[in-house]
N, C-alpha and C positions, 0 to 999 in steps of 0.2 A: 504494500500500500504506500502510495506517495502522498506528499502534502498536496492540498488543494487550495486554490485561491478564488474568492468570490468577493466582489465589491470592495477590493482593496484589503480584505482580511485573509489571513492565512489559517488554515485548519490542518491539524495533524491527525494521523490515524488514531482511533480510540478503541472501537470494538469491531473485530473482523466478522465478515459474513458467516464464516463457519461457526463462530461462537453464537451469533444471533440465531442461526438456524437450529443449532443444538438446543438452545434455551426455548425456542418456540415449540419444538417437538415435546420438550418436558412439560411445558404449560399445557399443550394440547392433550397429553396423556393424563394430566391431573384433572383437567376439565372433563374428560371422558369418564373418569372415575366418579367425580362429583355429580355428574348429570346422567349416570347410567340409568337407562329406562325412561329418560325424559327426552323431550324434543325442544331444546333451547333455541332462542332467537338471539343471534349475534347482531349487535348494532355497532357498526363501524363509524367513528367520527372522522369524516373526510376533512382535508385531503391527506393529512400526514399519516394517519393510521392505516391507510389502504394496503401498503405492502404487508404490514404486520397482520392485519385482519385476514387477508387472503391466505397468507401462509399458516396462520393459526387455525383458520376454518378448515383448511385442507389437512392439517395434521391432527385434527380432532376426529377420531373414528366413531362418530355418532351421527344419527340422522338429526340434522339441524337446519336452520334457515339463517340467511344473512340479509341484512338491510343496511341502509346508509343514511347518515344525517350529516349535514355540513354546518359547522360553526366556525367563527373566526374571532380570535382574540390577540393575534400577534401581528406586528408590523416590524420589519427589519429584524433586529436581534432581541427585541423586548416585547413583553406583553403590554397591550393597551390598557389592561385593567377592566375592559368592558367586553362582554360576550355578546356576539351578534349571531342570531340564528340565520343561516342563509338558505338552507333547504331542510325541510322536516320529513318526518316519517309518514308513511301511509298505512302501515300495518297496525292492527289492533294489538295492544299490549295486555289487555284484560286477561288475567289469569295465566299469563305466559312467564316462563323462566327466561329472564333477559340477562345477557352478558354484554356489557358495554365495553367496546374496544377502543382504547385511546393510544396515541403514540407516546405521549409524555404527560406526566402530571408534575407541575412545578408549584405554582401558587395555590392551585386548587380552585381558582375562580370559575373556570370553565366547568369543572366536574360538579361543583356545588350547584350551579345553575341547571346543568343538564339533569342531575339526579332529582332535583326538585321538580322539574318539568315532567320527567318520566314517571315519577311516583304518582302523579295526578291521574295516570292511565291505569292504575291498579294492577301492576304486574304481580305474579305469584312470588317472584324473587327477582332481585336486581343485584348483580355483582359487577365488579370492574376488573378488566384485564388491561394492563398498561405495559408497553414495552419498556419504558423508562420512567423512573420515579426519582424526583429530587426532594427528599425529605427536608433538607436545609432551607428550601425555598418556600415551603408551605406557609400560607397565612390563613388557610381554612383547614378544618379537620376533615381530611379525606384519607380513608384507609383502603387502598386497592386490595382486592382479593388475590390477584395473580400479578406478579411483577417480574418482568424480564430481567432488568438490571437496575440497581440503585446507583445513581451517579451524582457527582458534585454539582453545585450551583454554577454551572458553566454553560455557554452556548454551544450547541451541537448541530450537526447537519448529517444528512444521508439516511438511507433506508426509510424514505418518506418525509423526513424532517428537512425543512428548507430554510433558505435565507431569501426572502422576497420572491419565492417561486422557484429558485434555483437549487440544485443539489438533491432533490427528492429521489432521483434515479440512481444515486450511488448505492451499491450493494453493501458497503461498509458504513460505519458511523465514524464521523470525524468530530473533533473537539477544537474549539477556537484556541490557537496557539498564542497565548498572551505574551510569551517571550519574543515571538516574531513581531508582535505589534508594539513592543516597548521601544 
C-alpha cells in the first residue's frame, strides 16, 4: 500500500483489505448466530457504508433482506454537526429485526438521530453494525453491537469513506498522515 494524496492532504496506509475482509467475515458469522431462524433486515447508511454493507450481507449465511437510507453529516474532513436525511426507507419496519449498517461512528450524532427515527416504526429489535468506531470522539451515548475496528480520533478514507466524494473506491483504509502535513 502506498501513500495517497487528496486535496493537498497526505494519507498513509492504516488497515489493509485482507484485514477488513477477515473482520467482516467474523461479524457476518456472529450475526448469523445471533439471528439464527430469523429473517433480519439490513439497513445500509449510504454512501460510505455501501462496501461494508454489501460485503457483510454476503458473508452472513442467512436469509435476509437489505435496504438503503442516505444521510449526510460530513463536509470535507469534519462533521457539520447536523444530520440531513437525503433518501428514506420504503420498507415497513413493524415487527422486523433490523441491523443498521454504518461505516463509522464518531460523535454519534448521526446514529442518535437515525435510531430515534427508526424506533418510531416499531421494529422487533434494532442493532448497529459499524465498520469503524471512534470511542474518543463520542459526544452521544451510542453502543454499537458489532464493531469492525476501534480507531483513534483521526480522519480516514477508503473502503467507502471519502474526502468530499473522493477515495471511496480504495480497497484499503488510509489515515491522515499528520507528520506529512506538519
